PANUTOR-360796 format. One record per residue: residue number from 0; residue in one letter; z, y, x of N, C-alpha, C, CB in turn. Coordinates in Angstrom, 3 decimals, decimal comma, padded with zeros to 6 digits, always signed. Glycine has a CB too. Layout:
<pts>
+-----+------+----------+----------+----------+----------+----------+----------+----------+----------+----------+----------+----------+----------+
| pos | code |       nZ |       nY |       nX |      caZ |      caY |      caX |       cZ |       cY |       cX |      cbZ |      cbY |      cbX |
+-----+------+----------+----------+----------+----------+----------+----------+----------+----------+----------+----------+----------+----------+
| NUM |    a |        Z |        Y |        X |        Z |        Y |        X |        Z |        Y |        X |        Z |        Y |        X |
...
+-----+------+----------+----------+----------+----------+----------+----------+----------+----------+----------+----------+----------+----------+
</pts>
This chain:
<pts>
+-----+------+----------+----------+----------+----------+----------+----------+----------+----------+----------+----------+----------+----------+
| pos | code |       nZ |       nY |       nX |      caZ |      caY |      caX |       cZ |       cY |       cX |      cbZ |      cbY |      cbX |
+-----+------+----------+----------+----------+----------+----------+----------+----------+----------+----------+----------+----------+----------+
|   0 |    g | -050,974 | +049,146 | -036,738 | -051,913 | +050,227 | -037,208 | -052,654 | +048,944 | -038,560 | -053,249 | +050,998 | -035,575 |
|   1 |    i | -053,440 | +049,067 | -038,891 | -054,317 | +048,094 | -039,735 | -055,224 | +047,797 | -039,070 | -054,848 | +048,489 | -040,936 |
|   2 |    q | -055,191 | +046,307 | -039,473 | -056,380 | +045,448 | -038,613 | -057,115 | +044,525 | -039,901 | -055,550 | +044,197 | -037,157 |
|   3 |    i | -058,504 | +044,316 | -039,846 | -059,247 | +043,678 | -040,878 | -059,710 | +042,680 | -040,000 | -060,345 | +044,514 | -041,678 |
|   4 |    t | -059,970 | +041,595 | -040,586 | -060,891 | +040,251 | -040,228 | -062,232 | +040,103 | -041,049 | -060,014 | +038,847 | -040,553 |
|   5 |    v | -063,263 | +040,197 | -040,409 | -064,392 | +039,965 | -041,022 | -065,235 | +038,870 | -040,497 | -065,039 | +041,072 | -041,048 |
|   6 |    p | -066,450 | +038,304 | -041,621 | -067,286 | +037,587 | -040,633 | -067,990 | +038,039 | -039,969 | -067,917 | +036,854 | -040,945 |
|   7 |    s | -068,151 | +037,249 | -038,853 | -069,206 | +038,000 | -037,911 | -069,931 | +038,418 | -037,660 | -069,534 | +037,955 | -037,451 |
|   8 |    t | -071,042 | +038,398 | -038,763 | -072,379 | +038,913 | -038,945 | -071,994 | +040,207 | -039,918 | -073,502 | +037,707 | -039,646 |
|   9 |    q | -070,725 | +040,832 | -040,171 | -070,479 | +042,345 | -040,571 | -069,901 | +042,982 | -039,498 | -069,557 | +042,571 | -041,796 |
|  10 |    t | -070,640 | +044,122 | -039,762 | -070,007 | +045,135 | -038,478 | -069,305 | +046,658 | -039,215 | -071,603 | +045,683 | -037,202 |
|  11 |    p | -068,558 | +046,408 | -039,945 | -067,660 | +047,613 | -040,575 | -067,120 | +048,159 | -039,578 | -066,542 | +047,282 | -041,565 |
|  12 |    e | -067,368 | +049,852 | -039,682 | -066,829 | +050,962 | -038,595 | -066,222 | +051,648 | -039,540 | -067,896 | +051,904 | -037,643 |
|  13 |    v | -064,454 | +051,432 | -039,411 | -063,768 | +052,184 | -040,101 | -062,787 | +052,843 | -039,353 | -063,315 | +051,560 | -041,063 |
|  14 |    l | -062,839 | +054,126 | -039,479 | -062,026 | +054,724 | -038,501 | -059,918 | +054,558 | -038,595 | -062,643 | +056,400 | -038,707 |
|  15 |    d | -060,027 | +054,478 | -037,155 | -058,396 | +053,861 | -037,093 | -057,890 | +052,749 | -037,626 | -057,511 | +054,638 | -037,645 |
|  16 |    v | -059,027 | +051,688 | -037,632 | -058,495 | +050,082 | -038,307 | -059,553 | +049,383 | -037,236 | -058,898 | +049,631 | -040,477 |
|  17 |    r | -058,923 | +048,576 | -036,749 | -058,829 | +047,371 | -035,684 | -059,500 | +046,484 | -036,528 | -057,271 | +046,797 | -035,142 |
|  18 |    v | -061,026 | +045,980 | -036,068 | -061,536 | +044,942 | -036,897 | -061,777 | +043,752 | -035,754 | -062,961 | +045,451 | -037,779 |
|  19 |    h | -061,679 | +042,877 | -036,412 | -061,730 | +041,399 | -035,449 | -062,850 | +040,778 | -036,388 | -059,996 | +040,239 | -035,340 |
|  20 |    r | -063,630 | +039,857 | -035,796 | -064,636 | +039,204 | -036,476 | -064,139 | +037,588 | -035,922 | -066,327 | +039,835 | -036,024 |
|  21 |    t | -064,834 | +036,734 | -037,241 | -064,754 | +035,411 | -036,776 | -066,011 | +035,043 | -037,594 | -063,297 | +034,556 | -037,056 |
|  22 |    n | -066,057 | +033,640 | -036,953 | -067,206 | +032,448 | -037,199 | -066,485 | +031,541 | -038,568 | -067,426 | +031,242 | -035,490 |
|  23 |    c | -065,137 | +031,594 | -038,423 | -064,466 | +030,970 | -038,903 | -063,432 | +031,432 | -040,445 | -063,954 | +030,680 | -037,787 |
|  24 |    l | -064,003 | +031,924 | -041,468 | -063,236 | +032,656 | -042,504 | -064,023 | +031,949 | -043,817 | -063,362 | +034,515 | -042,363 |
|  25 |    t | -063,303 | +031,041 | -043,895 | -063,888 | +030,423 | -045,368 | -063,299 | +030,739 | -046,820 | -063,744 | +028,900 | -045,314 |
|  26 |    g | -063,285 | +030,454 | -047,733 | -062,793 | +030,796 | -048,945 | -061,489 | +030,358 | -049,084 | -063,557 | +030,346 | -049,945 |
|  27 |    v | -061,024 | +029,698 | -048,729 | -059,371 | +029,234 | -048,457 | -058,455 | +030,182 | -047,570 | -059,317 | +027,749 | -047,621 |
|  28 |    d | -059,176 | +030,551 | -047,033 | -058,603 | +031,626 | -046,173 | -058,296 | +032,959 | -046,625 | -059,395 | +031,820 | -045,188 |
|  29 |    i | -058,994 | +033,365 | -047,788 | -058,858 | +034,344 | -048,412 | -058,132 | +034,436 | -049,927 | -060,005 | +034,708 | -048,356 |
|  30 |    v | -057,193 | +035,377 | -050,095 | -056,302 | +035,830 | -051,474 | -056,948 | +036,840 | -052,083 | -054,797 | +036,378 | -051,232 |
|  31 |    e | -056,767 | +036,710 | -053,022 | -057,032 | +038,271 | -053,762 | -055,490 | +038,723 | -054,654 | -058,634 | +038,112 | -055,173 |
|  32 |    r | -055,208 | +039,799 | -054,640 | -054,049 | +040,550 | -055,323 | -054,426 | +041,212 | -056,596 | -053,480 | +041,628 | -054,409 |
|  33 |    d | -053,400 | +041,233 | -057,625 | -054,037 | +041,515 | -058,854 | -054,643 | +042,705 | -058,768 | -053,204 | +041,497 | -059,940 |
|  34 |    d | -054,545 | +044,019 | -057,877 | -055,387 | +044,928 | -057,376 | -057,043 | +044,580 | -057,091 | -054,719 | +045,289 | -056,199 |
|  35 |    a | -057,027 | +043,583 | -056,460 | -058,476 | +043,033 | -056,276 | -058,817 | +043,216 | -054,766 | -059,617 | +043,860 | -057,252 |
|  36 |    i | -057,701 | +043,746 | -054,186 | -057,934 | +043,824 | -052,649 | -057,851 | +042,455 | -052,337 | -056,870 | +044,726 | -051,762 |
|  37 |    r | -058,406 | +041,935 | -051,243 | -058,513 | +040,748 | -050,466 | -058,047 | +040,838 | -049,081 | -059,823 | +040,323 | -050,457 |
|  38 |    l | -057,037 | +039,539 | -049,054 | -056,324 | +039,286 | -047,799 | -056,641 | +037,943 | -047,121 | -054,864 | +039,355 | -048,058 |
|  39 |    t | -056,168 | +037,900 | -046,241 | -056,212 | +036,844 | -045,621 | -055,167 | +035,721 | -045,974 | -056,180 | +037,220 | -044,405 |
|  40 |    s | -054,991 | +034,494 | -046,382 | -054,110 | +033,812 | -046,921 | -052,693 | +033,928 | -045,999 | -054,704 | +032,445 | -047,103 |
|  41 |    p | -051,495 | +033,846 | -046,388 | -050,617 | +033,842 | -045,265 | -050,818 | +032,758 | -044,410 | -049,302 | +033,857 | -045,645 |
|  42 |    p | -051,057 | +031,376 | -044,717 | -051,269 | +030,288 | -043,557 | -052,145 | +031,061 | -042,507 | -052,104 | +028,789 | -044,116 |
|  43 |    r | -053,526 | +031,733 | -042,889 | -054,466 | +032,370 | -042,063 | -053,900 | +033,553 | -041,261 | -055,577 | +032,803 | -042,886 |
|  44 |    t | -053,130 | +034,439 | -041,774 | -052,390 | +035,291 | -040,945 | -051,649 | +034,763 | -040,328 | -051,808 | +036,153 | -041,403 |
|  45 |    a | -050,777 | +033,830 | -040,324 | -049,776 | +032,852 | -039,252 | -050,457 | +032,457 | -038,116 | -049,239 | +031,422 | -039,876 |
|  46 |    f | -051,843 | +032,078 | -038,641 | -052,966 | +031,348 | -037,287 | -053,123 | +032,665 | -036,602 | -054,850 | +030,547 | -037,817 |
|  47 |    d | -053,711 | +033,793 | -037,139 | -054,151 | +034,761 | -036,353 | -052,987 | +035,626 | -035,361 | -054,868 | +035,631 | -037,321 |
|  48 |    l | -051,899 | +035,567 | -036,156 | -050,732 | +036,385 | -035,199 | -050,526 | +035,485 | -033,902 | -049,060 | +036,569 | -036,066 |
|  49 |    a | -050,522 | +033,811 | -033,837 | -050,175 | +033,214 | -033,315 | -050,529 | +033,592 | -031,686 | -050,470 | +032,234 | -033,946 |
|  50 |    s | -051,752 | +033,815 | -031,618 | -052,364 | +034,873 | -030,113 | -051,817 | +035,918 | -029,648 | -053,638 | +035,554 | -030,219 |
|  51 |    i | -050,617 | +036,744 | -030,493 | -050,291 | +037,879 | -030,252 | -049,021 | +038,353 | -030,135 | -050,781 | +038,424 | -030,929 |
|  52 |    l | -048,342 | +037,364 | -030,695 | -046,714 | +037,112 | -031,300 | -046,193 | +036,325 | -030,140 | -046,519 | +036,110 | -032,941 |
|  53 |    d | -044,800 | +036,784 | -029,481 | -043,982 | +035,995 | -028,951 | -043,140 | +034,796 | -029,651 | -043,281 | +036,789 | -028,455 |
|  54 |    p | -042,859 | +033,797 | -028,834 | -042,477 | +032,068 | -029,654 | -041,579 | +032,703 | -030,347 | -041,744 | +030,469 | -028,700 |
|  55 |    d | -040,633 | +033,543 | -030,510 | -039,397 | +033,460 | -031,335 | -039,943 | +034,238 | -032,772 | -037,957 | +034,288 | -030,492 |
|  56 |    a | -041,203 | +035,425 | -032,470 | -041,485 | +036,308 | -033,285 | -042,022 | +035,752 | -034,290 | -042,136 | +037,200 | -032,837 |
|  57 |    l | -043,298 | +034,288 | -033,921 | -044,072 | +033,264 | -034,579 | -043,104 | +032,297 | -035,422 | -044,903 | +032,454 | -033,484 |
|  58 |    g | -042,250 | +031,573 | -034,451 | -041,120 | +030,815 | -035,253 | -040,482 | +031,534 | -036,348 | -040,002 | +030,419 | -034,360 |
|  59 |    s | -040,294 | +032,836 | -036,298 | -039,730 | +033,313 | -037,641 | -040,880 | +033,416 | -038,591 | -038,971 | +034,741 | -037,537 |
|  60 |    v | -042,130 | +034,069 | -038,286 | -043,311 | +034,046 | -039,169 | -043,266 | +032,693 | -040,054 | -044,690 | +034,132 | -038,260 |
|  61 |    f | -043,204 | +031,740 | -039,155 | -043,469 | +030,067 | -039,890 | -042,325 | +029,931 | -040,703 | -043,503 | +028,575 | -038,732 |
|  62 |    e | -041,225 | +030,670 | -040,351 | -040,037 | +030,001 | -040,970 | -040,187 | +030,901 | -042,414 | -038,393 | +030,187 | -039,975 |
|  63 |    q | -040,422 | +031,916 | -042,446 | -040,522 | +032,545 | -043,392 | -041,473 | +031,850 | -044,750 | -040,947 | +033,723 | -042,805 |
|  64 |    l | -042,550 | +031,328 | -044,078 | -043,968 | +030,784 | -044,979 | -042,888 | +029,850 | -045,585 | -045,655 | +029,911 | -044,048 |
|  65 |    i | -042,466 | +028,581 | -044,540 | -042,090 | +027,846 | -045,250 | -040,731 | +027,833 | -046,318 | -042,160 | +027,106 | -044,496 |
|  66 |    d | -040,119 | +028,709 | -046,074 | -039,219 | +029,097 | -047,262 | -039,982 | +029,577 | -048,445 | -038,229 | +030,206 | -046,873 |
|  67 |    e | -040,656 | +030,525 | -048,178 | -041,526 | +030,839 | -049,398 | -042,619 | +029,909 | -049,853 | -042,173 | +032,068 | -049,174 |
|  68 |    r | -042,645 | +028,848 | -049,381 | -043,671 | +027,786 | -049,560 | -045,010 | +028,614 | -049,600 | -043,419 | +026,850 | -050,964 |
|  69 |    k | -045,575 | +029,096 | -048,454 | -046,672 | +029,757 | -048,860 | -047,781 | +029,244 | -047,627 | -046,342 | +031,461 | -049,002 |
|  70 |    w | -047,579 | +027,872 | -047,755 | -048,717 | +027,107 | -046,740 | -049,859 | +026,587 | -047,371 | -048,156 | +025,859 | -045,986 |
+-----+------+----------+----------+----------+----------+----------+----------+----------+----------+----------+----------+----------+----------+
</pts>
């Protein structure tokens, strides 16, 4: 499903979207696509995935980041 991360001061209510709140979301953690959609940067996304992926899957994510030079 769709998941979003927002500053802890925001309280969006979006149907069928899991909302995560953080106190540590800075400008360096955010990238914007050409169509103006804002996303967490690849390194921040990998960091956030670390708590839910098993070690093999997380290793695969980091290998892809390194291969694509997205750090």
